[in-house]
C-alpha positions, 0 to 999 in steps of 0.5 A, a space after each residue: 837128633 838134628 838142628 831145629 833151630 828157632 830161625 825153622 821152628 819160626 819159620 815152619 809155622 810153629 809156636 806165636 808171634 812175638 813182639 820185643 820193646 824194649 827201653 832204654 837204661 836211662 828210663 824214668 819212673 814216669 817212663 816205666 809206668 806209661 810202658 807198664 800200663 801199655 803192657 796193661 792194655 796189651 794183656 787187656 785186649 788179648 783177656 777181652 778178646 778171648 772173653 767175647 769170643 771164647 766159641 769160635 776160638 775153642 778149636 784153636 785150644 788156645 789158653 786164658 791169657 796170662 801176664 807174667 813179669 820176671 825181675 834180675 833175682 832169685 830173692 825179691 829184695 837185693 842191694 845195689 848201690 849199697 840201697 835195698 832194691 825190689 824189682 817185685 816192689 817196682 810192679 806192685 807199685 804200678 798196678 797201685 797206681 793204675 787202681 788209685 790213680 784214674 785220671 793218670 791211667 785215663 789219659 795214659 791209655 788215650 795217648 796209647 791208642 792214639 799213639 802218643 806216648 811218648 816213647 820212641 823207636 829208633 826211627 822216631 815213630 812212636 811205640 804203640 803206633 798202630 797197636 790195640 786194633 780189636 779195642 780200637 774197633 770197640 770204639 770205646 773210651 777211654 774212661 769205659 775201657 778203664 773200667 772195663 779193665 778193672 772188672 775183667 782184669 782186676 775183679 773190681 768195679 772201684 780201683 782203690 788201691 792194692 792189697 797184698 796177702 801173705 797166704 799163710 798156707 803156701 810158703 813164698 805166696 803173697 796174693 795181689 787183691 784191689 781194695 774193696 775185690 773179692 778175688 785175688 787177681 794176681 800172686 807173688 811168687 817168691 822165695 823170702 816174703 818177710 823181708 819183701 813185706 819189709 821193705 813195702 813198709 819201708 818204702 811203699 807205705 801206700 800199699 796194704 799189707 794183709 793175711 790170708 789164713 784160711 786159702 791154700 796155694 794160688 799157684 798151683 791152681 794157675 793152669 786151671 780153665 777158671 782161675 781168676 789169677 791174670 798176673 804173675 809175678 815172680 823173681 825167677 823162681 817159677 821158671 825151673 820146672 815150671 809148666 804153662 800154656 798160658 803165658 801171653 804177656 811177659 814183663 821183664 824188669 833189670 835182666 842183665 846178661 848173665 841171666 840170658 840163658 834163663 831169658 831163652 828158657 822162659 821166652 821159650 815157654 812164652 812162645 809155644 802153642 797148642 795151635 789148631 788140633 794140636 798141629 802147634 802152628 799158629 793160624 797164619 801158617 794153618 789152611 783156611 779163614 781163622 777168626 779176626 783179630 787171631 794173631 792177637 792172641 797167637 802173639 807173645 808180648 814182650 815189654 823190657 825195662 833197662 833188661 838190657 839182654 834184650 837188646 842182645 836178644 833180639 841181634 841174635 833172634 835177627 841174626 837167625 833170621 827171624 823177623 823182631 821189628 814192627 811191620 806196617 800193612 799196606 793194602 795193594 788193591 787188585 785189578 779184576 779181568 772183567 773180560 774173563 768174568 764176561 765168559 760165563 766161567 764157573 766154578 764147582 761149589 756147594 750152594 751158598 746157603 748150604 753147609 755140612 757141618 751146619 745142614 747135615 747130621 750124621 750117625 757114627 755107625 758100621 760102613 764095610 767100605 771103610 778099612 782103616 790100618 793102625 801102626 804101633 809096630 816098633 821099628 829098629 833101623 840098622 847102619 852097616 858097613 860092608 866091602 860094597 859100600 853102606 848099607 841100611 836094614 829096618 825090623 819092625 816088631 809087630 804082625 797085622 792081626 785084630 785084636 781078641 773078644 777077650 782082650 777088649 773086655 780089658 778096655 775101658 770103654 767109658 774112657 774111650 767114649 771119652 777120648 772120642 767125645 774130646 778127638 771131635 771137639 778138636 776137629 770140630 765136627 759138631 754134627 757127628 753123634 756118638 752113641 756112648 754103646 757105639 765105640 764097642 760095637 764098632 770094633 766087633 763089626 769095622 774091617 780094621 788091620 792093628 799092627 802091633 806085639 802080641 802084648 798090646 793085643 794079650 795084655 800081661 801086664 798093667 803096661 801092656 793094657 794101656 798100650 791096648 787101650 792106645 791101640 782101641 783108641 787109635 783104630 776107632 779115631 782112624 776110623 771115625 776121621 775116615 767114616 765123617 770124611 766120606 760121608 762129607 765127600 757125599 754129601 757135597 758130591 750129591 749137593 754140589 754144583 756150577 756156579 758163575 763166577 763173579 766177582 763175589 767168589 770167595 778167590 776173588 774178594 780176599 780182604 775185603 772186608 779187612 780194608 776201609 775201601 772195601 775192594 778186594 785187596 791185598 795185604 802187604 806187611 813191610 818192616 817199619 825200617 824198609 823205608 824204600 819198599 814202603 815207599 815204592 808200594 805207596 807209589 804203586 798205589 798211585 800208578 795202578 797201571 804199572 802195578 797190574 802190567 808191570 813187572 818188577 824186582 822191587 815189589 816182585 810180580 807176574 803181569 798175566 792179563 790171562 789172571 783173573 786178577 792182578 796182580 800177581 805177587 811173587 815171594 821175595 826172602 825176607 823183603 814182604 808177608 802178604 794175606 794171601 801169600 805170594 806164588 812160592 816159586 814153583 807156583 811162579 815158575 808155572 804161571 811163567 811157564 804158561 804165559 810164555 806158552 800162551 804166547 807162542 801157541 795161541 795162534 797155533 796149538 792152542 788156536 780157537 782156545 780162549 784160557 783163564 787162570 785163577 789163584 785158588 786160595 786155602 780152605 775157606 775161600 778156594 775150591 777144595 777137595 778131601 776137604 779134612 785133609 786140607 787139598 786145595 789146588 793152587 790154580 784153576 785153569 779155564 780152556 774155552 773153545 766152541 765145544 765148552 769149558 775145561 776146567 782143570 785143577 793145576 798142583 805145582 810142589 814138590 814130591 820128594 815125600 811124596 806117598 806111593 800113588 795109590 795112598 795119595 789123594 792129591 794126584 789121583 783127584 784127576 781119576 774122581 773128576 769125571 763122575 763128579 763132573 758127569 753128576 754136577 753136569 746132572 744138576 746143573 743141567 750143563 753138558 758142556 763142561 769137563 773137569 781134570 787136574 794135574 801135578 806139577 812136580 818140581 821135584 826133577 825126574 831123575 830124583 822122582 823116579 828113583 823112589 816113587 811106587 817101584 823105582 820103574 816109572 818113566 815119563 810116560 808113565 807119571 803122564 799117565 796118571 796125570 804127574 809132569 815134570 817143568 824140565 823140558 828134554 827131547 819131546 818132552 813139554 809138559 805145557 803140551 801135555 797140560 792141553 791135551 785131552 785127558 783120554 789121549 794121556 796114556 798114549 803120549 810118547 816120550 
């Protein structure tokens, strides 16, 4: 058990982004309805994006968006100042107004899209300014959007008012339907439906009451992917024990201090996210290119009316270091080093018109060269105090073994096949063919080691049989992943060629399609309240020479003219975020060290050479190796001389948790590159190019050597394996080692 507060959970990329909009206590009914229509528009934007881009979004395991309303009490009707009140009725009246008053709804939609809602933030700006980017891109008139909202959200073509139907077959449920609509679009899930219906009769006669005697519970089916329910309204009844991944918008009404812990509970349900390949992370925290406007479906929108607790909750999040303010996005255009591009630099890439997933089809079959190891053993760690101090010991139950044939007869092979198909779909391996009979055949032929206890491989109980089923599935999933990765590497290796580097290379053309000017640019995200930083960035946009050639702490950046574009932004905690991300501390240190070394040695150790550096982006843009494992080295360094080009892939990072060298594909990349370079040279007709790779350890040598491999590695041994260290010492300069030809690394004397 350890303290993993929300700050770190969010900072590590887990869960959704969120936006909180809380109106003050003196909000009138018109302002409440405008806010709720903004909430509806946010939900509609998510729903439309989800429905129109389903195929593209499928790998991210997103659920159909759901709009949830929560009131202040367990009962739908309560007494305040000797008068009956109902937060649920407030929502019902709003929905009726949307369905019945087309002119009002259309006008407010127009105001919201233009940032003229009349609802002001603390800095005086409209709270909806800059929102609804997907809807604005569609270019539909407000009337067209309103008509589509009726169809998509309310299952009707003509509006006409709200009908409430008491579901007689399920206690506490009232279905919401538009007049003339065939399907229920929403559900009120409360304790006492009779008291609520009576209040509707007294205070909202415009809303039609009905009874539904045929159908069963709407709430029980709300998590089904084909559920027509888009709106769930309750008085906190469904918060207890409710489990759903669908919540994407929350409306909070009259939530006070005493409900704080319950709202945190509901907030926690709302921000959780399955993520791509069940990573639980937002796409922004994952490598690679992601669908446009993906962030809209990975954002929990919270709209609160007279919800005093939300102000305190917001303060709590800010104290935790979580960003709650809206941000504005500013383009920061890059300067491209044309002189470098004239040097005919090349990069190893697969031809643009070829792609493994699109052009290669493979059958899952047995491969003698693949060996997998699955560890399902039970481990127990003991801590013991002795005269010489504390000692730990780990006991492991289970040994390496194969599953006997008689046990394989107990496996549900149809379920294994279905589980593998599901795994294949989650990995987006659409070009991998898996036959129903293949899983059983593979278990007889592939090389595997299963670390498990006797009960798993020779089951005697139903629980043992379930573990056997899990073990077989885990073995085949691991084999399938290794088989797919090996086929991909072989396919790409056989097609990779040297391509000239130009301004259209993805590493240089980032965000070009996202900005109006169609030029490469950082997208800098700055808090709306940080007026000084916003002004500084806007001024730099006008003074491009300063932006590209100067360094300062306001907008941290490195001016190194050997880099293929400028500026090279550096991460600054709590100041701004950027797309692509700014350099982390270890990456910035490497660039500064390289800049200093080049300045000192260009006329000495590096005389006759020219160097160029390029930040390598992640999946979808950068140059990667072992793509299924996602290794994209941080930098590409070209060293040019009369012999040709030496291309070095460089990865500065911490190695405190590094695997043993023999199992670390990142550290061993340098071993694979000479053979790859020879194969690419044959296809490209170039014999003047070499490939190399290094890890620059941010973990100091004194710490790393204690636990790496057998704990005896010297700096020379690390250098031999292309692992270098930042810290200088007598006779040790990692920059000098980096520029030493690869075949000299083993002779380093440090």
